[in-house]
VEXSE-594020 format. One record per residue (C-alpha): residue number from 0; residue in three letters; x, y, z. Coordinates in Angstrom, 1 decimal, decimal comma, m for minus. Layout:
N
pos | code | X | Y | Z
NUM | ALA | X | Y | Z
...
// end
This chain:
495
pos | code | X | Y | Z
0 | MET | 22,9 | m28,9 | 19,2
1 | LYS | 24,7 | m26,9 | 16,5
2 | GLY | 22,6 | m26,0 | 13,4
3 | LYS | 23,7 | m26,6 | 9,8
4 | ALA | 25,1 | m23,9 | 7,7
5 | VAL | 24,5 | m23,4 | 4,0
6 | MET | 26,5 | m20,6 | 2,4
7 | VAL | 26,0 | m18,7 | m0,9
8 | LEU | 29,3 | m17,5 | m2,4
9 | GLY | 29,7 | m15,5 | m5,7
10 | THR | 32,3 | m15,3 | m8,3
11 | THR | 31,7 | m11,5 | m8,4
12 | SER | 29,7 | m8,8 | m6,8
13 | GLY | 26,2 | m8,8 | m8,4
14 | ALA | 26,3 | m12,5 | m9,2
15 | GLY | 23,0 | m13,2 | m7,4
16 | LYS | 24,1 | m14,1 | m3,8
17 | SER | 21,5 | m12,0 | m2,0
18 | TRP | 18,7 | m13,2 | m4,3
19 | LEU | 19,6 | m16,9 | m3,9
20 | ALA | 20,2 | m16,7 | m0,2
21 | THR | 16,7 | m15,2 | 0,3
22 | ALA | 15,2 | m18,0 | m1,8
23 | LEU | 17,0 | m20,6 | 0,3
24 | CYS | 15,8 | m19,0 | 3,5
25 | ARG | 12,2 | m19,4 | 2,4
26 | TRP | 12,8 | m22,9 | 0,9
27 | TYR | 14,3 | m24,3 | 4,2
28 | ALA | 11,6 | m22,6 | 6,3
29 | ARG | 8,9 | m24,3 | 4,2
30 | GLN | 10,5 | m27,7 | 5,2
31 | GLY | 9,5 | m27,0 | 8,8
32 | LEU | 13,0 | m25,9 | 9,8
33 | LYS | 14,0 | m23,0 | 12,1
34 | VAL | 16,0 | m20,8 | 9,8
35 | ALA | 18,1 | m17,6 | 10,2
36 | PRO | 20,1 | m15,6 | 7,6
37 | PHE | 23,6 | m14,3 | 8,3
38 | LYS | 26,1 | m12,0 | 6,6
39 | ALA | 29,2 | m11,3 | 8,6
40 | GLN | 29,8 | m7,9 | 7,0
41 | ASN | 27,7 | m6,0 | 4,5
42 | MET | 28,5 | m2,8 | 2,6
43 | SER | 25,4 | m0,9 | 1,7
44 | ASN | 23,5 | 2,3 | 2,3
45 | ASN | 20,3 | 0,4 | 2,3
46 | ALA | 19,5 | m0,3 | 5,9
47 | ARG | 16,6 | m1,3 | 8,2
48 | VAL | 15,9 | m0,7 | 11,9
49 | VAL | 15,7 | m3,9 | 14,0
50 | PRO | 16,0 | m4,9 | 17,7
51 | GLY | 19,5 | m4,4 | 18,9
52 | LEU | 21,5 | m4,8 | 22,1
53 | ARG | 20,4 | m3,8 | 25,5
54 | GLY | 16,9 | m3,2 | 24,2
55 | LEU | 18,0 | m0,4 | 21,9
56 | PRO | 17,2 | m0,4 | 18,2
57 | GLY | 20,0 | m1,1 | 15,7
58 | GLU | 20,5 | m1,1 | 12,0
59 | ILE | 21,4 | m3,9 | 9,5
60 | GLY | 21,7 | m4,2 | 5,8
61 | SER | 18,3 | m4,4 | 4,0
62 | ALA | 19,2 | m7,7 | 2,3
63 | GLN | 19,5 | m9,5 | 5,6
64 | TYR | 16,3 | m7,9 | 6,8
65 | PHE | 14,4 | m9,3 | 3,9
66 | GLN | 16,2 | m12,7 | 4,3
67 | ALA | 14,9 | m12,8 | 7,9
68 | LEU | 11,4 | m12,2 | 6,7
69 | ALA | 11,8 | m14,9 | 4,1
70 | ALA | 13,1 | m17,3 | 6,9
71 | ARG | 10,0 | m16,5 | 8,9
72 | THR | 12,1 | m15,2 | 11,8
73 | VAL | 12,3 | m11,9 | 13,6
74 | PRO | 15,3 | m9,9 | 12,3
75 | ASP | 17,9 | m8,6 | 14,8
76 | VAL | 21,4 | m7,2 | 14,7
77 | ARG | 23,1 | m10,6 | 14,9
78 | ILE | 22,1 | m11,5 | 11,3
79 | ASN | 24,4 | m8,7 | 10,0
80 | PRO | 26,8 | m7,9 | 12,8
81 | VAL | 28,9 | m5,5 | 10,7
82 | LEU | 27,5 | m3,0 | 8,3
83 | LEU | 29,6 | m0,5 | 6,4
84 | LYS | 27,8 | 2,5 | 5,0
85 | PRO | 29,9 | 4,3 | 2,4
86 | GLU | 30,0 | 8,1 | 2,9
87 | HIS | 32,9 | 8,9 | 0,5
88 | ASP | 34,9 | 7,0 | m2,1
89 | THR | 37,5 | 6,1 | 0,6
90 | SER | 35,6 | 6,1 | 3,9
91 | SER | 32,5 | 4,4 | 5,5
92 | GLN | 30,5 | 4,6 | 8,6
93 | VAL | 31,2 | 1,4 | 10,7
94 | ILE | 28,2 | m0,2 | 12,4
95 | VAL | 28,8 | m3,1 | 14,8
96 | MET | 25,9 | m5,1 | 16,2
97 | GLY | 23,6 | m2,3 | 15,1
98 | GLU | 25,6 | 0,6 | 16,7
99 | VAL | 27,8 | 3,2 | 15,1
100 | ARG | 31,5 | 2,7 | 16,0
101 | ASN | 33,4 | 5,9 | 15,3
102 | ASP | 36,5 | 4,5 | 17,0
103 | LEU | 36,9 | 1,9 | 14,2
104 | ARG | 36,4 | 4,0 | 11,1
105 | ALA | 40,0 | 5,3 | 11,0
106 | ILE | 41,6 | 1,9 | 11,5
107 | PRO | 43,3 | 0,5 | 8,4
108 | TRP | 41,2 | m2,2 | 6,7
109 | ARG | 43,4 | m5,2 | 7,6
110 | GLU | 43,6 | m4,3 | 11,3
111 | ARG | 40,0 | m3,4 | 11,4
112 | SER | 38,9 | m6,8 | 10,0
113 | GLU | 40,7 | m8,6 | 12,7
114 | ALA | 39,0 | m6,4 | 15,3
115 | LEU | 35,6 | m7,1 | 13,7
116 | TRP | 35,8 | m10,9 | 13,3
117 | PRO | 35,2 | m11,7 | 17,0
118 | HIS | 31,9 | m9,8 | 16,8
119 | ALA | 30,8 | m11,7 | 13,7
120 | ARG | 32,0 | m15,0 | 15,0
121 | GLN | 30,0 | m14,6 | 18,3
122 | ALA | 26,9 | m13,6 | 16,4
123 | LEU | 27,2 | m16,6 | 14,1
124 | ASP | 27,7 | m19,0 | 17,0
125 | GLU | 24,6 | m17,7 | 18,7
126 | LEU | 22,5 | m18,2 | 15,5
127 | LEU | 23,9 | m21,7 | 14,9
128 | SER | 23,1 | m22,7 | 18,5
129 | ARG | 19,4 | m21,6 | 18,2
130 | HIS | 18,5 | m22,6 | 14,6
131 | ASP | 18,3 | m25,7 | 12,5
132 | VAL | 19,7 | m24,0 | 9,5
133 | VAL | 21,7 | m20,7 | 9,0
134 | VAL | 21,8 | m19,5 | 5,4
135 | ILE | 25,0 | m17,4 | 5,1
136 | GLU | 25,7 | m14,9 | 2,3
137 | GLY | 29,2 | m14,1 | 1,3
138 | ALA | 30,5 | m10,8 | m0,1
139 | GLY | 32,1 | m10,0 | m3,4
140 | SER | 34,3 | m13,0 | m4,3
141 | PRO | 36,1 | m15,4 | m1,9
142 | ALA | 39,1 | m15,5 | m4,3
143 | GLU | 40,4 | m12,0 | m3,9
144 | ILE | 43,9 | m13,3 | m3,2
145 | ASN | 45,2 | m9,9 | m2,1
146 | LEU | 42,6 | m9,7 | 0,7
147 | HIS | 42,2 | m13,4 | 1,5
148 | ARG | 44,2 | m13,5 | 4,7
149 | ASN | 42,1 | m10,8 | 6,4
150 | ASP | 38,7 | m11,6 | 4,7
151 | PHE | 36,4 | m12,8 | 7,4
152 | VAL | 33,2 | m12,5 | 5,4
153 | ASN | 33,7 | m15,4 | 3,0
154 | MET | 35,9 | m18,5 | 3,7
155 | ARG | 36,8 | m17,7 | 7,3
156 | THR | 33,1 | m17,7 | 8,0
157 | ALA | 32,6 | m20,8 | 5,9
158 | ARG | 35,3 | m22,7 | 7,8
159 | HIS | 34,1 | m21,6 | 11,2
160 | ALA | 30,5 | m22,7 | 10,4
161 | GLY | 31,5 | m25,9 | 8,5
162 | ALA | 29,2 | m24,5 | 5,8
163 | ALA | 28,1 | m26,4 | 2,7
164 | CYS | 28,8 | m23,8 | 0,0
165 | LEU | 27,2 | m23,0 | m3,3
166 | LEU | 29,2 | m20,8 | m5,8
167 | VAL | 27,0 | m18,7 | m8,0
168 | THR | 27,9 | m16,9 | m11,2
169 | ASP | 26,1 | m14,6 | m13,6
170 | ILE | 26,2 | m16,4 | m16,9
171 | ASP | 24,5 | m13,4 | m18,7
172 | ARG | 27,7 | m11,4 | m18,3
173 | GLY | 29,7 | m14,1 | m20,1
174 | GLY | 32,8 | m16,0 | m19,0
175 | ALA | 30,8 | m18,0 | m16,4
176 | PHE | 32,8 | m21,2 | m16,6
177 | ALA | 36,1 | m19,3 | m16,4
178 | HIS | 34,8 | m17,4 | m13,4
179 | LEU | 33,7 | m20,6 | m11,6
180 | TYR | 37,0 | m22,5 | m12,4
181 | GLY | 39,2 | m19,5 | m11,6
182 | THR | 37,4 | m18,9 | m8,3
183 | HIS | 37,6 | m22,6 | m7,3
184 | GLN | 41,3 | m22,8 | m8,1
185 | LEU | 42,3 | m19,6 | m6,3
186 | VAL | 40,6 | m20,7 | m3,1
187 | PRO | 43,1 | m22,8 | m0,9
188 | PRO | 42,5 | m26,6 | m1,2
189 | PRO | 41,0 | m27,1 | 2,3
190 | GLU | 38,4 | m24,4 | 1,5
191 | ARG | 37,6 | m25,9 | m1,9
192 | ALA | 36,3 | m28,9 | m0,1
193 | LEU | 33,5 | m26,8 | 1,3
194 | ILE | 32,2 | m25,9 | m2,2
195 | ARG | 29,4 | m28,5 | m2,9
196 | GLY | 27,9 | m27,1 | m6,1
197 | PHE | 28,1 | m24,5 | m8,9
198 | VAL | 25,0 | m22,4 | m9,9
199 | LEU | 24,6 | m20,7 | m13,2
200 | ASN | 22,3 | m17,6 | m12,7
201 | ARG | 20,4 | m15,4 | m15,2
202 | PHE | 20,6 | m17,9 | m18,0
203 | ARG | 18,9 | m17,1 | m21,3
204 | GLY | 18,6 | m19,3 | m24,4
205 | ASP | 18,7 | m23,0 | m25,1
206 | ALA | 19,9 | m25,0 | m22,1
207 | ALA | 21,2 | m27,7 | m24,5
208 | LEU | 24,0 | m25,4 | m25,6
209 | LEU | 25,5 | m25,5 | m22,1
210 | ALA | 26,8 | m29,0 | m22,7
211 | PRO | 29,5 | m30,2 | m22,4
212 | GLY | 30,6 | m27,2 | m20,2
213 | PRO | 29,2 | m28,4 | m16,8
214 | GLU | 30,6 | m31,9 | m17,4
215 | GLN | 34,0 | m30,6 | m18,3
216 | LEU | 34,0 | m28,2 | m15,3
217 | GLN | 33,2 | m31,1 | m13,0
218 | ALA | 36,0 | m33,2 | m14,4
219 | LEU | 38,4 | m30,3 | m13,7
220 | THR | 37,2 | m29,4 | m10,2
221 | GLY | 35,1 | m32,4 | m8,9
222 | VAL | 32,2 | m30,0 | m8,3
223 | PRO | 28,9 | m30,5 | m10,1
224 | THR | 26,7 | m27,8 | m11,5
225 | VAL | 23,6 | m28,2 | m9,4
226 | GLY | 21,4 | m25,5 | m10,8
227 | VAL | 20,7 | m23,4 | m13,9
228 | LEU | 18,5 | m20,5 | m13,0
229 | PRO | 16,8 | m18,7 | m15,9
230 | MET | 16,8 | m14,9 | m16,2
231 | TRP | 13,9 | m13,6 | m14,1
232 | ARG | 13,6 | m9,8 | m14,0
233 | GLY | 10,2 | m9,5 | m12,3
234 | HIS | 10,8 | m11,5 | m9,2
235 | GLY | 9,8 | m8,6 | m6,9
236 | LEU | 12,6 | m8,7 | m4,4
237 | PRO | 14,1 | m5,3 | m3,7
238 | GLU | 17,6 | m4,9 | m5,1
239 | GLU | 20,4 | m4,7 | m2,5
240 | ASP | 22,5 | m2,0 | m4,0
241 | GLY | 22,5 | 0,6 | m6,7
242 | VAL | 19,7 | 1,6 | m9,0
243 | PHE | 17,5 | m1,3 | m10,1
244 | ASP | 18,4 | m0,7 | m13,7
245 | ASP | 18,7 | 2,2 | m16,1
246 | ALA | 15,6 | 1,3 | m18,1
247 | PRO | 12,2 | 2,5 | m16,9
248 | SER | 9,8 | m0,1 | m15,5
249 | LEU | 6,0 | m0,1 | m16,0
250 | GLY | 3,6 | m1,9 | m13,7
251 | ARG | 0,7 | m3,9 | m15,1
252 | GLY | m2,0 | m2,1 | m17,1
253 | PRO | m1,9 | 1,1 | m19,1
254 | GLU | 0,5 | 3,9 | m18,0
255 | ARG | m1,3 | 6,4 | m15,7
256 | LEU | 1,5 | 8,0 | m13,7
257 | ARG | 5,2 | 8,7 | m14,4
258 | VAL | 7,5 | 8,8 | m11,4
259 | ALA | 11,2 | 9,6 | m11,4
260 | VAL | 13,5 | 8,9 | m8,4
261 | VAL | 16,6 | 11,2 | m8,5
262 | ALA | 19,7 | 8,9 | m8,4
263 | TYR | 22,3 | 11,1 | m6,7
264 | PRO | 25,6 | 9,5 | m5,9
265 | ARG | 25,0 | 8,7 | m2,3
266 | LEU | 21,4 | 7,8 | m2,4
267 | SER | 20,3 | 5,4 | 0,3
268 | ASN | 17,3 | 3,1 | 1,2
269 | LEU | 16,2 | 3,0 | m2,4
270 | ASP | 14,9 | m0,6 | m1,8
271 | GLU | 11,7 | 1,0 | m0,3
272 | PHE | 10,7 | 2,1 | m3,8
273 | GLN | 10,5 | m1,5 | m5,1
274 | PRO | 6,7 | m1,6 | m4,7
275 | LEU | 6,4 | 1,2 | m7,2
276 | ARG | 7,9 | m1,1 | m9,9
277 | SER | 4,8 | m3,3 | m9,6
278 | ALA | 2,2 | m0,6 | m8,9
279 | PRO | m0,5 | m0,7 | m11,6
280 | GLY | 0,0 | 1,9 | m14,3
281 | VAL | 3,1 | 3,4 | m12,7
282 | ARG | 6,1 | 4,1 | m14,9
283 | LEU | 9,2 | 4,3 | m12,7
284 | SER | 12,5 | 5,8 | m13,9
285 | TRP | 15,7 | 7,2 | m12,5
286 | ALA | 16,8 | 10,7 | m13,0
287 | ARG | 20,4 | 11,8 | m13,3
288 | HIS | 20,0 | 14,8 | m15,7
289 | PRO | 17,4 | 17,6 | m16,0
290 | ARG | 15,9 | 16,0 | m19,2
291 | ASP | 14,9 | 13,0 | m17,1
292 | LEU | 12,3 | 15,1 | m15,3
293 | GLU | 10,8 | 16,8 | m18,3
294 | ALA | 7,8 | 14,4 | m18,8
295 | VAL | 7,2 | 13,0 | m15,3
296 | ASP | 4,3 | 13,6 | m12,9
297 | TRP | 6,1 | 13,0 | m9,6
298 | VAL | 9,7 | 13,6 | m8,6
299 | ILE | 11,1 | 11,7 | m5,6
300 | LEU | 14,2 | 12,7 | m3,7
301 | PRO | 15,2 | 9,6 | m1,8
302 | GLY | 17,4 | 9,3 | 1,3
303 | SER | 21,0 | 10,2 | 1,2
304 | LYS | 24,1 | 9,1 | 3,2
305 | HIS | 25,6 | 12,6 | 2,6
306 | THR | 22,8 | 15,2 | 2,2
307 | ARG | 25,1 | 18,2 | 1,7
308 | ALA | 27,3 | 16,5 | m0,9
309 | ASP | 24,2 | 15,3 | m2,9
310 | LEU | 22,7 | 18,8 | m2,7
311 | ARG | 25,8 | 20,1 | m4,3
312 | TRP | 25,6 | 17,3 | m7,0
313 | LEU | 22,0 | 18,3 | m7,7
314 | ARG | 23,1 | 21,9 | m8,4
315 | ALA | 26,1 | 20,8 | m10,5
316 | GLN | 23,9 | 18,6 | m12,6
317 | GLY | 21,2 | 21,3 | m13,1
318 | LEU | 18,7 | 19,0 | m11,3
319 | ALA | 18,1 | 21,5 | m8,5
320 | ASP | 16,6 | 24,0 | m10,9
321 | ALA | 14,6 | 21,3 | m12,6
322 | VAL | 13,1 | 20,1 | m9,4
323 | VAL | 12,1 | 23,6 | m8,4
324 | THR | 10,6 | 24,2 | m11,8
325 | HIS | 8,6 | 20,9 | m11,5
326 | ALA | 7,2 | 22,0 | m8,2
327 | ARG | 6,3 | 25,5 | m9,2
328 | ALA | 4,4 | 24,0 | m12,1
329 | GLY | 2,1 | 22,3 | m9,5
330 | ARG | 3,4 | 18,8 | m10,0
331 | GLY | 4,2 | 16,5 | m7,1
332 | VAL | 7,5 | 16,3 | m5,3
333 | LEU | 8,3 | 13,9 | m2,5
334 | GLY | 11,4 | 14,0 | m0,3
335 | VAL | 12,2 | 11,1 | 2,0
336 | CYS | 14,6 | 11,7 | 4,9
337 | GLY | 17,7 | 13,2 | 3,2
338 | GLY | 15,4 | 14,3 | 0,4
339 | LEU | 13,2 | 16,1 | 2,9
340 | GLN | 16,2 | 17,9 | 4,3
341 | MET | 17,2 | 19,0 | 0,7
342 | LEU | 13,8 | 20,4 | 0,1
343 | GLY | 14,1 | 22,9 | 3,0
344 | ALA | 15,6 | 26,3 | 3,3
345 | ALA | 18,9 | 25,2 | 4,7
346 | VAL | 20,9 | 22,2 | 6,1
347 | CYS | 23,2 | 23,0 | 9,0
348 | ASP | 26,0 | 20,8 | 10,2
349 | PRO | 27,9 | 22,7 | 13,0
350 | ASP | 29,5 | 19,5 | 14,4
351 | GLY | 30,6 | 18,1 | 11,0
352 | VAL | 28,5 | 15,0 | 11,1
353 | GLU | 28,8 | 14,7 | 7,3
354 | GLY | 32,5 | 15,9 | 7,2
355 | GLU | 33,6 | 19,5 | 7,4
356 | PRO | 31,4 | 21,6 | 9,7
357 | ALA | 29,0 | 23,9 | 7,9
358 | GLU | 26,7 | 26,5 | 9,4
359 | ALA | 24,2 | 26,6 | 6,6
360 | GLU | 24,1 | 24,7 | 3,2
361 | PRO | 21,3 | 26,3 | 1,2
362 | GLY | 18,5 | 23,9 | 0,4
363 | LEU | 16,1 | 23,9 | m2,6
364 | GLY | 13,7 | 26,3 | m0,7
365 | LEU | 10,5 | 24,3 | m1,5
366 | LEU | 9,7 | 23,7 | 2,1
367 | ASP | 9,9 | 26,4 | 4,8
368 | VAL | 11,9 | 24,2 | 7,2
369 | ARG | 15,4 | 24,1 | 8,4
370 | THR | 17,5 | 21,0 | 9,3
371 | THR | 20,4 | 20,8 | 11,8
372 | PHE | 22,4 | 17,6 | 12,2
373 | ASP | 22,9 | 16,1 | 15,6
374 | ARG | 25,7 | 13,7 | 16,4
375 | ARG | 23,2 | 11,2 | 17,8
376 | LYS | 21,6 | 9,0 | 15,1
377 | LEU | 17,8 | 8,4 | 15,6
378 | LEU | 16,8 | 4,8 | 14,9
379 | GLN | 13,3 | 3,6 | 15,4
380 | VAL | 10,4 | 1,7 | 13,9
381 | THR | 7,5 | 4,3 | 13,8
382 | ARG | 3,8 | 4,4 | 13,5
383 | ALA | 2,4 | 7,7 | 12,3
384 | THR | m0,7 | 9,3 | 10,8
385 | PHE | m1,2 | 11,9 | 8,2
386 | GLY | m3,5 | 14,8 | 9,2
387 | GLY | m6,7 | 15,8 | 7,6
388 | SER | m7,1 | 17,4 | 4,2
389 | ASP | m5,8 | 20,8 | 5,6
390 | GLY | m2,3 | 21,2 | 4,4
391 | LEU | m2,2 | 18,2 | 2,0
392 | SER | m2,7 | 19,3 | m1,6
393 | ALA | m2,8 | 17,2 | m4,7
394 | PRO | m1,3 | 14,7 | m5,4
395 | TRP | m0,8 | 14,0 | m1,7
396 | SER | m4,4 | 14,8 | m0,5
397 | ALA | m5,2 | 11,1 | m0,9
398 | LEU | m3,1 | 10,4 | 2,2
399 | ALA | m5,3 | 12,5 | 4,5
400 | GLY | m6,1 | 10,6 | 7,7
401 | VAL | m4,1 | 7,6 | 6,6
402 | PRO | m2,1 | 5,7 | 9,3
403 | VAL | 1,3 | 4,4 | 8,1
404 | GLN | 4,1 | 2,3 | 9,6
405 | GLY | 7,8 | 2,7 | 8,6
406 | TYR | 11,2 | 3,4 | 10,1
407 | GLU | 13,5 | 6,3 | 10,8
408 | ILE | 17,3 | 6,5 | 10,4
409 | HIS | 18,6 | 10,1 | 10,5
410 | HIS | 20,9 | 12,5 | 12,2
411 | GLY | 18,9 | 15,5 | 11,1
412 | ARG | 16,4 | 17,5 | 13,3
413 | THR | 14,0 | 19,5 | 11,2
414 | VAL | 11,8 | 22,4 | 12,4
415 | ALA | 9,8 | 25,2 | 10,8
416 | HIS | 12,2 | 27,8 | 9,3
417 | ALA | 10,3 | 30,9 | 10,6
418 | SER | 7,3 | 31,8 | 12,6
419 | ALA | 5,5 | 32,6 | 9,4
420 | SER | 6,5 | 29,3 | 7,8
421 | ARG | 4,2 | 28,1 | 5,0
422 | ALA | 5,2 | 24,5 | 5,5
423 | VAL | 2,4 | 22,7 | 7,3
424 | PRO | 3,1 | 19,7 | 9,6
425 | VAL | 1,1 | 16,9 | 8,1
426 | LEU | 2,5 | 13,7 | 9,5
427 | HIS | 2,8 | 13,0 | 13,2
428 | ASP | 3,9 | 10,0 | 15,3
429 | ALA | 2,0 | 8,7 | 18,3
430 | SER | 3,5 | 11,4 | 20,6
431 | GLY | 2,5 | 14,2 | 18,3
432 | HIS | 6,0 | 14,8 | 17,0
433 | ALA | 6,0 | 16,1 | 13,4
434 | LEU | 7,7 | 13,8 | 10,9
435 | GLY | 6,4 | 15,4 | 7,7
436 | TRP | 5,6 | 18,8 | 6,2
437 | ALA | 3,7 | 19,8 | 3,1
438 | GLN | 3,7 | 23,0 | 1,1
439 | GLY | 1,6 | 23,0 | m2,0
440 | PRO | 2,5 | 20,0 | m4,2
441 | VAL | 5,7 | 19,4 | m2,2
442 | LEU | 5,7 | 16,8 | 0,6
443 | GLY | 8,7 | 15,9 | 2,8
444 | VAL | 8,7 | 13,0 | 5,3
445 | TYR | 11,3 | 11,4 | 7,6
446 | LEU | 9,4 | 8,1 | 7,5
447 | HIS | 11,0 | 5,5 | 5,3
448 | GLY | 8,7 | 2,8 | 3,9
449 | LEU | 5,7 | 4,8 | 2,7
450 | PHE | 5,3 | 2,7 | m0,4
451 | GLU | 5,7 | m0,5 | 1,6
452 | ASP | 2,6 | 0,3 | 3,6
453 | ALA | m0,5 | m1,4 | 2,1
454 | VAL | m2,8 | 1,3 | 3,4
455 | ALA | m0,8 | 4,1 | 1,9
456 | MET | m0,5 | 2,2 | m1,4
457 | ARG | m4,3 | 1,7 | m1,6
458 | ALA | m4,8 | 5,4 | m0,9
459 | LEU | m2,4 | 6,5 | m3,6
460 | PHE | m3,0 | 3,9 | m6,3
461 | GLY | m6,3 | 2,1 | m5,4
462 | GLN | m4,4 | m1,2 | m5,1
463 | HIS | m1,0 | m2,4 | m4,0
464 | ALA | 1,8 | m4,6 | m5,2
465 | PRO | 2,0 | m8,3 | m4,1
466 | VAL | 3,0 | m8,6 | m0,5
467 | LEU | 6,6 | m9,7 | 0,3
468 | ASP | 5,4 | m13,0 | 1,6
469 | GLN | 4,2 | m13,9 | m1,9
470 | VAL | 7,5 | m12,8 | m3,3
471 | PHE | 9,4 | m15,0 | m1,0
472 | ASP | 7,2 | m18,0 | m1,9
473 | GLY | 7,8 | m17,3 | m5,5
474 | LEU | 11,5 | m17,3 | m5,0
475 | ALA | 11,4 | m20,6 | m3,2
476 | ASP | 9,2 | m22,2 | m5,9
477 | PHE | 11,7 | m20,9 | m8,5
478 | VAL | 14,8 | m22,5 | m7,0
479 | ASP | 12,8 | m25,7 | m6,3
480 | ARG | 12,1 | m26,0 | m10,0
481 | HIS | 15,5 | m25,2 | m11,3
482 | MET | 17,9 | m26,7 | m8,8
483 | ASN | 18,8 | m30,4 | m9,2
484 | PRO | 16,3 | m32,6 | m7,4
485 | GLY | 17,3 | m33,2 | m3,8
486 | VAL | 20,4 | m31,0 | m3,8
487 | LEU | 19,1 | m28,5 | m1,3
488 | SER | 18,3 | m31,2 | 1,2
489 | ARG | 21,6 | m32,9 | 0,7
490 | LEU | 23,4 | m29,7 | 1,5
491 | LEU | 22,4 | m30,3 | 5,1
492 | ASP | 24,2 | m33,7 | 5,1
493 | PRO | 27,6 | m33,9 | 6,8
494 | LEU | 30,6 | m33,2 | 4,5
// end
């Protein structure tokens, strides 16, 4: 039997599609239904490692990974069959069913979309055949009329699945009714019939002032407004793309620790820092200028989709010198994956994995290690353990002996720079392979997810943020309160 499909479309990027789809995954799962998420194509440098084809690991967008957890299902590559990871303003790495496809990256967008749709369609059909409900997330807007003929992520997917669609808009930006009406009108009539309800997201103020807008909109389109979701900044779900916000966040309790994440242009996997936003006493901010590091305790260099380009950006901004000054003052620096590579003596790319070949791009010189890029991307879920107190100085000495679990996504292979290297291997996987090095207050690790590990969070902060399962339940409770009664169940009824 074929499962039902519920799809979340948006009037714009950032309207709240990922957030709402995640909430619906948990809501339907709590009804006792077998649920899976799906997004035909995602564009993001936030990725997770999941089971792939032929028993090999693959990568998908982080949003679908979290949606699978919310749906109480094991994530695999079918839930996000196509992932585009931007490397430059005009090019992206193409990942199909979890695997890098270099043969597709140079194909023009329209032709490439037609080549990718069969992969997405097959994955969707398999999910529909094995689940009661598939919650589908669209991308951008379904009403990009210049792209509509080749867009398989939105209405082509909706038509194929016979999906009951919700169209969500961010009312806090203004123009919400125009966005809803214009999107509805630009979608071809047969596809309009799939739109079952409008949702106003991030509403602030007196709900009585909305009238008679929803009623007039329904008179014009025949589509009811089925939910008004209040602004909720502290929901706890990691953001899909970009920096969370420009304003610093402070966890509960008095400020005890100031942490700055360097926001270079091609940063990746920043969703792993979401727990720091809720950590007690932690003030989390984003650094784009040297002045942003002047009063912080820890500096974090996150992952990067283009380590060499972001290194050059650090230097151009004056941030490279600021990070070095911070470390030499004895204050903590953490580099994760690409950030680890930047902390070393040099980054070598003889095969041009990141573009033009380069024998040696100078690093920040804070770790006596050297990284060389390999054409093969390493993908795996990893368990590792920090060594004893030898080699781990403050503020990282609290991690001594701590076992952690995370994931690896990298082309780089990092080794000690010289026989007399002062960088001490401090994190090893089960086979004894080094995944992290420390040198004074500087720590660099290949393992993503350190702050998502409850044991590591307790070691560093004494307590940890709410677990994701609590976050998902909170999202489901929220939509249950603010969507019209019975509307979510009726979306499963035949059109």
